[in-house]
C-alpha positions as a Markdown table, in Angstrom:
| # | Residue | x | y | z |
|---|---|---|---|---|
| 1 | Met | -5.8 | 14.4 | -17.8 |
| 2 | Asp | -8.4 | 12.3 | -16.0 |
| 3 | Thr | -6.6 | 11.1 | -12.9 |
| 4 | Arg | -9.5 | 8.8 | -12.1 |
| 5 | Ile | -8.8 | 6.8 | -15.2 |
| 6 | Val | -5.1 | 6.8 | -14.6 |
| 7 | Asn | -5.5 | 5.7 | -11.0 |
| 8 | Leu | -8.0 | 3.0 | -12.0 |
| 9 | Tyr | -5.7 | 1.4 | -14.6 |
| 10 | Val | -2.5 | 1.7 | -12.5 |
| 11 | Ala | -4.2 | -0.1 | -9.6 |
| 12 | Arg | -5.5 | -2.8 | -12.0 |
| 13 | Leu | -2.2 | -3.2 | -13.7 |
| 14 | Leu | -0.3 | -3.5 | -10.4 |
| 15 | Thr | -2.7 | -6.2 | -9.2 |
| 16 | Ala | -2.1 | -8.2 | -12.5 |
| 17 | Leu | 1.6 | -7.6 | -12.5 |
| 18 | Gly | 3.3 | -11.0 | -13.1 |
| 19 | Asp | 0.1 | -12.7 | -14.2 |
| 20 | Ala | 0.4 | -12.9 | -18.0 |
| 21 | Glu | -3.2 | -13.6 | -18.7 |
| 22 | Ala | -4.7 | -11.0 | -16.3 |
| 23 | Phe | -2.2 | -8.4 | -17.4 |
| 24 | Ala | -2.9 | -9.0 | -21.1 |
| 25 | Lys | -6.7 | -8.7 | -20.5 |
| 26 | Ile | -6.3 | -5.3 | -18.7 |
| 27 | Tyr | -3.7 | -4.1 | -21.2 |
| 28 | Ala | -6.0 | -4.9 | -24.2 |
| 29 | Glu | -8.9 | -3.2 | -22.4 |
| 30 | Met | -6.8 | -0.1 | -21.8 |
| 31 | Glu | -5.6 | 0.0 | -25.4 |
| 32 | Gly | -9.2 | -0.1 | -26.6 |
| 33 | Asp | -10.6 | 2.4 | -24.1 |
| 34 | Arg | -11.3 | 5.7 | -25.9 |
| 35 | Ser | -11.1 | 7.6 | -22.6 |
| 36 | Val | -7.4 | 6.7 | -22.4 |
| 37 | Arg | -6.0 | 9.5 | -24.4 |
| 38 | Gln | -2.3 | 10.4 | -24.8 |
| 39 | Gln | -2.3 | 12.3 | -21.4 |
| 40 | Glu | -3.8 | 9.4 | -19.5 |
| 41 | Ala | -1.5 | 6.9 | -21.2 |
| 42 | Val | 1.5 | 9.0 | -20.2 |
| 43 | Gly | 0.1 | 9.3 | -16.6 |
| 44 | Ile | -0.3 | 5.5 | -16.4 |
| 45 | Ala | 3.2 | 4.9 | -17.8 |
| 46 | Lys | 4.7 | 7.4 | -15.3 |
| 47 | Ser | 2.9 | 5.8 | -12.3 |
| 48 | Phe | 3.4 | 2.2 | -13.5 |
| 49 | Tyr | 6.8 | 2.3 | -15.2 |
| 50 | Gly | 8.3 | 5.3 | -13.6 |
| 51 | Asp | 9.9 | 6.9 | -16.6 |
| 52 | Ala | 7.7 | 8.7 | -19.1 |
| 53 | Asn | 8.1 | 12.2 | -20.4 |
| 54 | Ser | 4.9 | 14.1 | -20.9 |
| 55 | Ser | 5.7 | 14.6 | -24.6 |
| 56 | Ile | 5.9 | 10.9 | -25.5 |
| 57 | Ser | 3.2 | 9.4 | -27.8 |
| 58 | Lys | 0.4 | 7.2 | -26.6 |
| 59 | Ile | 2.0 | 4.3 | -28.4 |
| 60 | Glu | 5.3 | 4.8 | -26.6 |
| 61 | Ala | 3.5 | 5.1 | -23.3 |
| 62 | Phe | 1.8 | 1.8 | -23.9 |
| 63 | Arg | 5.2 | 0.2 | -24.9 |
| 64 | Arg | 6.7 | 1.4 | -21.6 |
| 65 | Ile | 3.8 | 0.0 | -19.6 |
| 66 | Arg | 4.3 | -3.4 | -21.3 |
| 67 | Leu | 8.1 | -3.2 | -20.6 |
| 68 | Arg | 7.6 | -3.6 | -16.8 |
| 69 | Gln | 5.5 | -6.7 | -17.2 |
| 70 | Asn | 7.9 | -8.2 | -19.8 |
| 71 | Ala | 10.8 | -7.6 | -17.5 |
| 72 | Ile | 9.1 | -9.5 | -14.7 |
| 73 | Met | 8.1 | -12.4 | -16.9 |
| 74 | Asp | 11.6 | -12.6 | -18.4 |
| 75 | Asn | 13.1 | -12.6 | -14.9 |
| 76 | Arg | 10.8 | -15.4 | -13.8 |
| 77 | Ala | 11.7 | -17.5 | -16.9 |
| 78 | Lys | 15.4 | -17.0 | -16.2 |
| 79 | Thr | 15.0 | -18.0 | -12.6 |
| 80 | Arg | 13.1 | -21.2 | -13.6 |
| 81 | Ala | 15.8 | -22.0 | -16.2 |
| 82 | Gln | 18.5 | -21.6 | -13.6 |
| 83 | Ala | 16.7 | -23.5 | -10.8 |
| 84 | Gly | 18.9 | -26.3 | -9.5 |
| 85 | Lys | 22.0 | -25.2 | -11.4 |
| 86 | Ser | 25.2 | -24.6 | -9.5 |
| 87 | Ala | 26.8 | -21.2 | -9.6 |
| 88 | Ala | 30.2 | -23.0 | -9.8 |
């Protein structure tokens, strides 16, 4: 596993976390990057998402990476939808 690639993408993804456009750009670049093999994808998922077994596929690793971004974006949308509403 090339830890340089893993660290580079993790840092970039963390910087873009919560920014849909920036995250999508980095994610697309990562998906198309031939140097991101299964091992690197799993390493990125472990560092970024926190839960990735070494035996998962590259596709599953990418899915888990996207899950963290999706959770943040969903939470923001819910917060905006509930803004100004009473809990009572």
